[in-house]
TORVO-297432 format. One line per 5 residues: for each residue x, y, z of C-alpha. Coordinates in nm, 3 decimals. Layout:
X:Y:Z; ... $
//
This chain:
2.001:7.109:3.066; 1.653:6.948:3.014; 1.643:6.556:3.109; 1.602:6.491:2.709; 1.918:6.646:2.594 $
2.115:6.447:2.844; 1.986:6.135:2.696; 2.070:6.231:2.326; 2.406:6.325:2.470; 2.427:6.047:2.655 $
2.373:5.782:2.373; 2.588:6.089:2.075; 2.866:5.951:2.316; 2.824:5.615:2.341; 2.700:5.481:2.016 $
3.015:5.595:1.837; 3.226:5.375:2.165; 3.015:5.030:2.157; 3.098:4.973:1.781; 3.479:5.107:1.845 $
3.461:4.842:2.094; 3.304:4.541:1.952; 3.494:4.663:1.622; 3.821:4.623:1.838; 3.757:4.346:1.938 $
3.723:4.149:1.616; 4.043:4.215:1.568; 4.191:4.095:1.809; 4.415:3.752:1.790; 4.258:3.496:1.980 $
4.611:3.308:2.147; 4.737:3.017:1.974; 4.675:3.135:1.602; 4.931:3.174:1.359; 5.046:3.458:1.220 $
4.852:3.641:0.950; 4.514:3.476:1.141; 4.187:3.759:1.102; 3.836:3.704:1.231; 3.735:3.654:0.846 $
3.970:3.345:0.859; 3.625:3.198:0.997; 3.487:3.236:0.672; 3.811:3.208:0.445; 3.927:2.867:0.446 $
4.194:2.923:0.241; 4.479:3.187:0.394; 4.563:3.241:-0.038; 4.333:3.495:-0.074; 4.346:3.352:-0.461 $
4.254:3.010:-0.349; 3.856:2.886:-0.316; 3.697:3.054:-0.031; 3.556:2.721:0.053; 3.636:2.400:0.012 $
3.433:2.179:-0.270; 3.205:1.908:-0.171; 3.333:1.532:-0.282; 2.983:1.387:-0.466; 3.095:1.096:-0.460 $
3.274:0.975:-0.149; 3.425:0.667:-0.045; 3.168:0.372:0.082; 3.117:0.369:0.515; 3.040:0.025:0.329 $
3.255:-0.157:0.156; 3.204:-0.394:-0.087; 3.177:-0.741:-0.005; 3.043:-0.941:-0.264; 3.299:-1.241:-0.232 $
3.226:-1.304:0.216; 3.113:-1.700:0.276; 2.793:-1.724:0.377; 2.967:-1.832:0.756; 3.125:-1.505:0.797 $
2.813:-1.289:0.786; 2.589:-1.161:1.060; 2.258:-1.423:1.098; 1.959:-1.209:1.047; 1.749:-1.450:1.280 $
1.890:-1.306:1.567; 1.776:-0.870:1.391; 1.390:-1.092:1.301; 1.112:-1.077:1.562; 0.904:-1.329:1.433 $
0.659:-1.242:1.767; 0.601:-0.959:1.715; 0.577:-0.993:1.380; 0.282:-1.244:1.468; 0.128:-0.981:1.774 $
0.051:-0.778:1.518; -0.029:-0.974:1.248; 0.164:-0.951:0.982; 0.355:-1.262:0.734; 0.687:-1.287:0.721 $
0.717:-1.265:0.336; 1.039:-1.355:0.208; 1.449:-1.306:0.344; 1.695:-1.289:0.104; 2.027:-1.215:0.052 $
2.152:-0.942:-0.239; 2.404:-0.699:-0.302; 2.222:-0.356:-0.269; 2.254:-0.290:-0.628; 2.042:-0.560:-0.658 $
1.796:-0.448:-0.401; 1.802:-0.117:-0.605; 1.681:-0.298:-0.915; 1.424:-0.519:-0.779; 1.274:-0.232:-0.516 $
1.314:0.044:-0.817; 1.496:0.285:-0.563; 1.790:0.596:-0.644; 2.135:0.477:-0.513; 2.254:0.807:-0.556 $
2.068:0.834:-0.282; 2.260:0.591:-0.064; 2.644:0.680:-0.178; 2.742:0.557:0.207; 2.695:0.188:0.076 $
2.881:-0.005:-0.208; 2.634:-0.140:-0.544; 2.829:-0.448:-0.398; 2.747:-0.465:-0.048; 2.570:-0.775:0.086 $
2.250:-0.714:0.217; 1.973:-0.907:0.410; 1.646:-0.785:0.295; 1.384:-0.853:0.520; 1.003:-0.799:0.366 $
0.658:-0.883:0.550; 0.339:-0.830:0.455; 0.076:-0.701:0.748; -0.318:-0.720:0.605; -0.432:-0.529:0.876 $
-0.236:-0.225:0.842; 0.096:-0.100:1.082; 0.149:0.242:1.291; 0.402:0.436:1.132; 0.524:0.629:1.401 $
0.626:0.923:1.130; 0.308:0.899:0.908; 0.114:0.729:1.075; -0.133:0.401:1.024; -0.064:0.218:0.670 $
-0.303:-0.019:0.570; -0.225:-0.307:0.376; 0.145:-0.210:0.470; 0.437:-0.403:0.324; 0.718:-0.350:0.557 $
1.070:-0.387:0.375; 1.421:-0.371:0.595; 1.713:-0.381:0.450; 2.012:-0.518:0.677; 2.383:-0.479:0.593 $
2.535:-0.869:0.601; 2.803:-0.853:0.753; 2.726:-0.665:1.117; 2.363:-0.611:1.121; 2.314:-0.281:1.095 $
2.000:-0.124:1.005; 2.027:0.028:0.625; 1.740:0.113:0.516; 1.343:0.089:0.561; 1.026:0.114:0.362 $
0.701:0.140:0.408; 0.434:0.079:0.152; 0.049:-0.002:0.147; -0.028:-0.238:-0.077; -0.390:-0.083:-0.148 $
//
């Protein structure tokens, strides 16, 4: 028998055996899984074949930062701990303003879209810190932005940065 015929014969035998063994492994019930479990349960999340295959996406989730509009100022985060005036001056910038507003008011003032920020309630208090860099500032994502306005939005209760935007005023 020639070498080519032997290789063809072995391939003829091993390919179907390989397919059968992979199929047998896929059909095995993993330990600790409930009766009725199949390998397809990774796709079919609902054991009821008439139910939905994929759970519905919650397009209106409960905000992580809940409304706190009535919180007294003495209970809020001291925003001066976040403002690095020496770094602003070092980059030849100027602190323009620091305001306390609700997140909804911030969106109205700066023209951003609330629907992009479902984790923050529109009635959540935020500190808005605006600074100006006439000679520009280096943004790690886009490079140097000349004549730049930088707006940082911080949660007024925790001091966590929620959003930061860079814009050229040219």
